Steps between C-alpha positions, in 0.01 A plus 500: 500500500234391750192719517336563835138546398174573678160382374316741275160359597364267766690173458238284675271498200536258211398713201748703294571872516258673262558838337244644259394831353535709184817535302465877537298732718302701244239681710370493854176339381686225310725422796213487751279293268780245453564482875130456571493206261792334683410543867339155525789318327740481797776694329794608716596810303315725258743599223496798266776666301534872574816565301529289186841457335404443136715355226439795267409867560153640438342200673297535819762532774271505802295765678775575750470600864127571486444123461647444845200683645274249327693208650472663841125514443497127417655434842243722670188371326578131456773419752731361232876532520639679197819461298654696215817509291789733579786572262696772678557681827215749458252221429597338830460822698159573346375144553605502865344843550161366390521187713547243224528158671749332267719584201613314193801561282432449131695300244640810328634621835640169621723489194681816620703460824533880531122543511457209740761645734328839489176336612683300767654818639161672505329211675774415750364454850134490392300193603310429178468199268688530171424281199770481232419405142753313291702714256372515144796294380564145629777592743461325835788690661332836431187372671698369796697825517181705534374270774830523686504881476156517662604257771819694567284812548326326788192377317400156628158464338613420148341299220600441139254546215544280194358691203687325220786614279524684170598279207540564131255359248145370514385321812185379672595730785541873531801427720648151489463342846832312493387317813848363566619849607255555790549134595873562528430815704290289738774239520749764610257678735247241626326743737444769237133514389450507123187656352396424142386801297295297254367814330840614374611149408188436293422839350151371423201377699448151364820353648493666844355200681740252343808702601357563847444126543854428384633737766293324766620162372856625553414607857528872440371697797261734323344661193482855368219551248379817332128576524293784358123574497511547121820332375453579131500872581805488729759768435787251523540125443134454412541152349632342819251645750181331617188608686486435877218251439718311249783506752269340756406221259864439408611475861225249574647270236858523622618189683728583791764234544585382848876543542700243694464565872873456557634676192266782404707575191458149356700592192654156495167326484484279195175651377642853504808390310288321241290812453814701437629243250164507319526877471857487369408225253221721366746785458742272317224388264402862434861589421541199271182594319633853446832357381326292234306803379834671441621182323203536265607858422856383436367229268310763303813715473709203379233410247494852357880508479545139383709407804556150638323413823803363681779744579764273665727777630208680663373179663847412630535846653162475676575155640848589626384818672198330659717222646728759658209695648328182616809386688493821704141423596571141602361343182691212345640511148299190411174662606568828318603318182195271505261781577634741239520232234132427552417873486718541191328211325158646576622833360616327182160329470324838524727653237446207266124548518539867414748441215309207346 
């Protein structure tokens, strides 16, 4: 499907689309203080969550409609465009009533086509930018489906927000970026702007700049970063928020890459591809490290139960199944066998150290 899109901001400028503001609107004073701290930073939209879909009950779930009045005051006092998250039909109606300039659909909503369609029906015929976050699970088709539903409703100012994906186990990220997914989205829809939500990918302050730079290196069109006048006291997502002054310093250090004048996507550029391979290699190394930790545990179990390290039938089963799966992914039998044999030998080495 080809998307007919209109620019969300002035396309003559060279800098990215910038969205900043608190994770949640907590009070009028907090919202206005944050906005005041950002007015000199050339942001395009001031963000604040009014309704907060939380993972578990009894968490702060947003101040509700009263927060829209505070965003309206931000527009009046500082001349900033404002954006907030909507998750259902009533959210859309309330946001439009208070003159909100743009809307975003959150990850927990994008994952549900029924909810996305409800929002699309509510917004049909309205000329307003809509930003769509990736679903919480790494499902590209769900993300595309949400984008297509908005476009079908007559929305032509659309952008995607890459906020990372939920993954099981320990990670350096709150939400694994899985950069290959937004890159594939851009390949399929070259004119679709992609904004990196580095706050939700990182989940902590110390890695915000690195992830933001990675997004710029991959020619993403913008950044969404959470800011708060007193981050440690924030009512939601305190660890990933930064002060407006810190945001200013971070943005000064970001290097904006100059995309190819002919192909603004530039996803085929060798440097971009190498960056992606570096990221995947790091993920592979992390997974292999975790695998060997499990091998250590297995070695301890075998030691306690006086079991032999090598279990031929188990190894044969693993190898046979992996070759079958690898063939479906275009990987040769020779490569799978060589790779797994090396991994298996390393696993044996770890178990030997534990047992002896």
